[in-house]
N, C-alpha and C positions, 0 to 999 in steps of 0.2 A: 596322452596326446597321440593322435593317429600319425602315422608316418606320411610323408608327402607321396601323392600319387605319381607314379611314373607312367608317362603317356607313350612310351615306346610300344610298338606293335608286337604282340606276343603270340606264340603258338602254345596253346594251353592244353592241359591233360583232360581226359574224359572223366566225368564224374556222374554220380547217380542223381535221379530226380527225387520225387517225393513219395514213391511207392512204399518206402520202408518206414514212413512216419507211423507213430503209434498213438494210441488213445483216441477217444471219440472227439470229433470236431463239432458235434451237434447237428450233423447232417445225416439223415437216414438214407438207406440204400434205395428207398422208393420215393425219395424227394419229399418226405413228409415234414420237413422242418419249416412248416408254414409260419412258425412263430418268429423266425429270424432270417427270412430270405430277402427282405427289402433293403435298400441302400442305406438310408439314414434312419434306421429303425431299431427297435428292440432294446429292452433292458435285461434280457436274459443273461445269465452268467456263463455264456459260451465263449468261444475264442473270438467272436465277432464284435469288437467294441472299440472304444476310443479313450484317449487320455488327454485331458486338457492341461493337466499339471504334470508335464513330462520333463521339466528342466530343459526346455528347448531341444528335446531329442525326439526322434521318431521311433525310438525304442524305449522300453522301460526295464532295463536290465536289473535295476535294483530290486524290483518285485517280480521279475520274470514274466510280466504280462506283455502282450503284443503292443504295437503302437496304438496310441490313443486310449489305452486302458489303464485303470488303477486297481491295485489290490485292496479290496474292501472286505473285511471280515474273512480273509483267506480265499476270496474268490475274485477273479479278474472281471471287472465291471466296465462297461463302455461309458465312461464318464463324459464323453463328448456328446452323448445323446440321451443318457438315462435321466429322466426328470427327477428321480429320487436320489441321484448321486451326480449332480450336474457340475462338472468341473472339479469334483472331489467327493470323497466318501461322505454321505449324509447330508449333502447340500440339496435341499428339496425346493423345486420350483413351485410357484403358486398355481392355483387351479386354472387360471386363465393364461398361464405362461407355457412356453415350450423350451426344452433344452436344445440349444443350437450352438454347436462349436464349443461346448463346455460352459455356456453362459445361459442363464435364464432370460428369455426374451419374450416380448409380447407378439412377435411375428417371426416369420422364417425368411430365408433367402429366396429369391425368385425361383419358381418352379417347385417349391416345397409347400406343404400345407400342414397346419397344426391338427394333429389327431392324437388324442390321449396324451397331451402334454409333450409330444414329440414332433419334430419336423420330419415329415415323410414325403416320399415321392409316390403319389397314388398311381402313377403309370406302371410301377414295377414292384410295389410293396405288397407282399402276400397277405398281410393282415388288413391292409386298407387299399384294396385294389379297385380303382375307379372312384373311391370315396372312403371316408372314415368308417372303420368297423365293417367293411365289406370283405370278409376273409375268404381266401381260396381254400378249397378242400384239399385233403391229403392227396398227393400225387399231381397236384396242379401248381402252376406258377403264374404270376401276374405279368402280362405282356401288353403294353399299350392300353392300360386301364381295364383289361379283360382277363379273367382267369381261364387259362388253357392248360391242356395236358403238358406236363413237364417231361423233358427227355429223361428216360429211365437209365440212369448211370449207376455204376457200382461204387457208391461212396465208401462203403465199409472197407474196401481193399486199399483205399488211399486216404484214410482219415489222418488228420494232422493235429499236432499239439501246438498251441500258441501260434497258429499261422503256418507252421511247417518250416523247413529249412530255407535259407536264401536261395534264390534262383541262380544257378551256376551256368554261365554261358560258355564254359571252357571247351565243349566239343567243337565250337566254331573257331576258325582261324581268323587272325587279324581283328581281334576284339580288344579295344583299349583297356578294358578291365573285365575280369571274368565274372564278377558279381553284379547282378542287374542293378542293385542299389547304388553301387559305386559308379556304374556307367551313367546312371541318371544324375548323380551329383556332379560328375565331370561335364556332362552335356548341358544341363539346364541351369545356367548361372545368371541369365538375363530374362526379363519379361519378354523381350523380342531380341533375337539374334539373327543377322542376315549375312550370308557369306559374300554376297555381291551388293549391288545397288538396292536401295529401298526407298519407295515413294509412297506418301500418303496424300490422297486427294480429298480426304475428309478428316474429321476430328480424330485425333489419336490421344488416348488417355491411358497411361500406364501407372498403376500404383501397386501396393503390396499389402500382404498381411501374413500372419504366421498361424496356420491352422492348428498348431499344438497349443497356442495361447488363447485363442478365441475365434469367434466368427468374423467374417469379412466386415470391415467398416471402411468407407471410402477415404482415401487420402493418406494411408499409412506409407511409411518410407521403405525404399529398397527395390522398387520396380524399375529396372533399368532397360536401356535400349543400346544394343551394340550393332554397328554396321561396318563391314569390312570395306565396302565400296563408298559410293556417294549417297547422301541422304537429301531428299527433296520433300518439302511439306508445303501444301497449298492451303492448309487450314490450321487452326490452332492446335498446339501440341502441349501436353502436360505430362511430365515424367517425374516421379518421386524418387528415383534412383539416379544413377549416373547415365550420361548420354555420350557415347564414344563413336566417332565416325573417323575411320582410318584412311579412307580414300583421298587421293591427292586433289580431287575436285571438291572436297569438303562438304559443307552444309549450305543448302539454300532453303530458307524458311520465309515463305511469303506471307506469313501471319505471325502472331506472337508465339513464343516458346517459353515455358516455365520449367526449369530443371532444378530439382531440389538439392541434388548433390553435384558431383563434378561434371563438367562438360569438356570434351576434347574434340578437336577437329584437325584432320590431317591436311587440310587446305584452307581456302578462304571460308569465313563464316559470314554469309549474307543473311541479314534479317531485316524484314520490312515492317515491323511493328514492335511495340514495347515488349521487352523480354527480360527474363531474370535468370540468374544462376545462383544457387544457394551455397556453393563452395567455390573452389578454384575453377578457372576456365583456362584451358590450354589450346592455343590456336597457332597452327604452323604458318598460315598465310595472313591475309588482311582481314580485318573486321569491316564489312561493307554495310553501312546503315546510316540512315538519317534519323532513326528513332532512338528513344532512350533505352539503353541496355544497362541493367544493374547487376554487377558481379559482387557478391557478398565477400568473397575471398580474394585470392591473388589472381591477377591476369598474367599468364606466362605466354610469351610470344617472342618471335625472332626480332633481331635488331632492326631489320628492314621492313617489318610489318607495319602497315598503316592502322592506326587506332583513332577513330573520330572522337571529337570532343563530347559527343552524346553518350559515350561509354563510360560508366562509373565503376570503380573498383577500389578495393581496400589498399592494394599495392600492386606494383608491376615488376616483373622480372623479365629482362630481355636476354635471351640465350637461344642456342640451337634447340629446335623442338623435333621430337620424333613421337608420333602417335602410333602405338602398336595396334595390330589387328585385335579387336576384342573377341572375335569368334574364330579361334584357331582350332581347338579340338572340336571336330565335327565338320570342318570344311576342308576342301582340297585334299592334300595328302593325308590328312587325319580324319577324313570322312568315315562315318560308321558304315561298314559293309552290311547293310540290312539284308540284302539278298543272300549273302554268304552265311549269315547267322541262321536265316530261315532254312536254307538248304541243309545245314548241319543237323537240324532236328526233324527233318522229314521222316527219317527212319529211326530216330533216336528220341523217343518221347514216351509219355505215360498214357497214350490213347488206349492201349490194350488193357491196361490195369483197370480203367473205369468203363471200358466198352464204348468209347467215343469213336464214331465213324468220321473219317476225314472229309467225306463229301456231303456231310449232313446238311449244310446250308447252301448247296449248289442245286440247280434245277433237277439234276438226276438224283439228288439225295432224298432220304426217307422223310425229311421234315420240310422239304422245299415248298409243299403245297399248302401248308398251314402255319399259323403263328407258332413260334418256337421259343421255349424257355430252357436255357442250359445253365445249370449251376455247377461250377467247377471247384473241386477241392484243390488243395495245394498241389503243384506239379507243373509239368511242361507238356503242352498239348499242341497238336498240329491239325490245321484245316487246309484243304486244297484251295479254298476260296470262300467268299461270302457273297452270295447273290440270290437271296431268298425272294420268293414271290409274295411273302407275307411278312409281317412284323417279326422281329427276332430280338431276344434279350439274352445276353450272356453275363452272368454274375460270378465274380471271383470270391471264394470263401477261403482265404488264406493267401499265401504267396504263390501267384500264378503267372506263368508265361504262356502266351498264345502266339503260335507261329502260323502265318497265313502264306501259303505258297504262291497264290495268284493275286487277283484284284479283290478289293472290297467294293461292291456296288450296292448302295442303299437306296433302292427305289421305294422302299417302305420303311416305317420307323425302325431304327436300329439303336439298341442300347448295349454299351460295353461298360460295365460298372463294377463296383466293389462293395462288399459288406464292410461295416466299420471295423477297422483293424487289418483288413486285407490289403494286398498289393497286386496290381495287374500291369504287366509289361506286354505290349502287343507289338509284334514285328510283322510288317506286311511287305512281302517282296515286290508286289506290284503297286498299283495305284489305289487310292482311296477316294471314291466319289460318292457324294451324298446328294440325292435328289429329293430327299424327304427329311423328316425330323431325325436328328441323331443326338443321343446322349452319351457323352464320354465322361466317365468318372463321377466324382461327387464334388459339389461346390464346398462342402464342409471339410474335405481333406483332398484337395487336388494333387498334392505331392504323391499320392498313392497310386496314380494311374499315369502311365507313360506310353505313348503311341509313336512308333518309329515306322516311317513310310519310305521305301526305297525305290519306288517306280519313277520312270522318267517324267510322268505328269504329276507326281506327288499327290497332295491332298487338295481336292476340289470340292467346295461346298456351294450349292446353288440355293440354299435356304438360310434363313436366319440361324445363327449359331449361339448356343449358350452351353459352354463346355466346362468340365471340372477336371482338367488334367493337362498334361504337357504333350506337345506334338513336335516331332523331328521329321522334316521333309526335305531331304537332300539326296539326289540332285534335283528332284522335280519341283520343289517349292510348295508354298501354300497359296491357294487362290480362293478368295471368298467373293461371291457375287451378291452378297447381302451383308447386313450388319453382323458383327460378331462381338460377343461378350465372353471372355475366356478367363476363367479362374484357373490360373496356372501359367503357361508360357508357350512361346512359339520359337522354334529354331528352323529357319527356312533358307533355301538357296538364294532367293531374292524376293522382292515384293513390290507390287503395284496395287495399292489398296484404294478402292474407289468408294468404300462405305465406311461408316464409323467403326473403329476398333476400340474396345475397352478391355484392357488386360490387367488382371489382378494377380500379380506374382505371389505364389505361396512360398515364403522363405523356408518352409519346412523341407523343401526338396533339397536344400543344401546339406541336409543331414540324413537322407534316407539310406545312406551306406553305413550308418553307425553300427548296424547289426551284422555287417559283413565281416567274415573272418579276416584278420590281418594277412597281408601277403607273406607266405611262409619263407621265401628266400628272396628278399628284396635285393636289387642290384646295389652292391656297395659303392660302385663308382658310376652312377648314371650319367647319361648325356645331359648336360645342363639345358640344352635346347629342347629337350623332350620331357620336361617335368614342370609342375607348378603345384602350389599348395592350395588345397581346398579350405573351406571355412573351418576354423578350429585347428588347422595344422600349424606347426611351428614355421616361422619365416626367418629364423636366424641365419640360415645358410642357403636359402632358396627363395625364389620369387613366388608371390601369390598368383593364383589364376585370376585373370581379369573377371570381374571388376573388384575383387577383394583387395583390401588395404592391409598392410602390415602394421598392426597396432600393438605396441608393447610385446612384440615377439610372436604375435599370433595373427593368422590371416582372418580377417573379419569383413563381412559385407557392409556393415554400418559402423560409423564412428560415434554413434549416439544410441540411446535406448529407444526402441520403437514402442508402439501402443501395446498396452497390457504388460509391459516390462516393469520390473521394480526400479524405484528411483528414490533418492534422498532429496534432490533439488531439481527444479525445473530446467536448469542448464544442462542436465544430463539427458533430457528427453529430446528426441528428434522434433517433436511438436512444440517444445518449449513449455510444456505444462505437466507438472507433477501434481497429482491430486489424490485425495483420500487419506484416511488414517494410516493405511498400510503403504502409502507411497507408490502409486501406479501411474505410469505415463499414459496420458489420454490425448486423443485428437481434439484439436480446437474446433 
């Protein structure tokens, strides 16, 4: 059992990057690894794979394979995408099927196509660039459906075994946790988290899945929403996890709301259409409604609170109510100093090891006038900014951190993604603005890509979004001027959303720190106000981080078994259905 994370701000020691990794990562020095450069591609036995049967972990320590891989015949195989080992060794997909998320499927997630029984992105896959079986030549890479010359980097000097070492952020001061995986675990615990008020003027749909268990299917449990301020909804809301609003002005829902797990409101809860809560509801103020509201569990509210007769509940408890802020770590005094992290790596990175120029993607850079493909091995790299005049694609082949000193401006297609089994943490000191198509991460494993934006204007998108990763935008927030579908999650300063948002929280992010080394000298007497337990931590002597529950001495996101989880009876399943000879929870 891992120890509880201590959230006190630490000044941490300097450590090395990935330049000392040994053995071949399957990437040649002239970028000739055309067989394995695409995002959701490849059945080669390299370090770039996935593991659908990982015991709910994003590492596979038992067989020493990277995340999303299995050891088959002594070789690490990407069982998340390999059609001949789909979800496990020797599991072969049919001739008309594709391996997607470790499951044999007859179709792929949006944005991916079936090529050679695999789900691939033809915009960036070197073997299927612009269409199936249209392979790029040696020295080329796929950018926006076209083979272009790839940036010539010295991969041999920084080759990595099994993805390389974890990204250590300790050269930066004021980092809540020195390991990038732990930082992600600590930050991204909700499908949406807002430090201040949050308003949705269109439909909001938040659900979840676990990319280590299978591909996304609509409606799975655990996708929650946390708001430190007031929440206002002017259109229907559906949330398969918890919904916590801590602000004294509470919740105003001008249409129906369906919350599968707990609901908490720090003030009045006003609802103007039929609504439901699947577990307990905690309301500090009045419930203001003339519509039917069904609470499957207990209603907890104060003695003086008004509860109309149209509100149904299993039982009621009248007592003093305090709704804690759901988004503590990452807001206000515990905000991530993204600019400080970036500054620490401006002169302390692995650029020289592979020959990466920091101005490569700026107008004065050598690649600014043409489409650019950059394949990064494990390590820590620095760019002055990203503002290319042509399409640009950056792919991580291992555990990679990319630090951007200025703004990211995408006036042309921009891709920031990962090979199967790789991880990518991007820290942008300035703003991130997209005026064209952007691809972040992979929909098959969103937990592996995390973007942190520290600029005053935050993340601004003026085009439709389909992302496969997590975005942290504090203090600037996240602004979308079009519809957004996010496989992953959002942590924002505030929100005023005028277009539909569909967020599919990847529960695997709650375990991406599993591979991080344990803290060498934990504080034996930590400040109780500055600690909380992650998923899987013991909660005997400490509180769990919101929204985790303390269940049988362990912090857990769910009090039931989600889709693809093992079950003996239907009562164990969040969906209420246990099916199949092997007993697997399925969605209804």
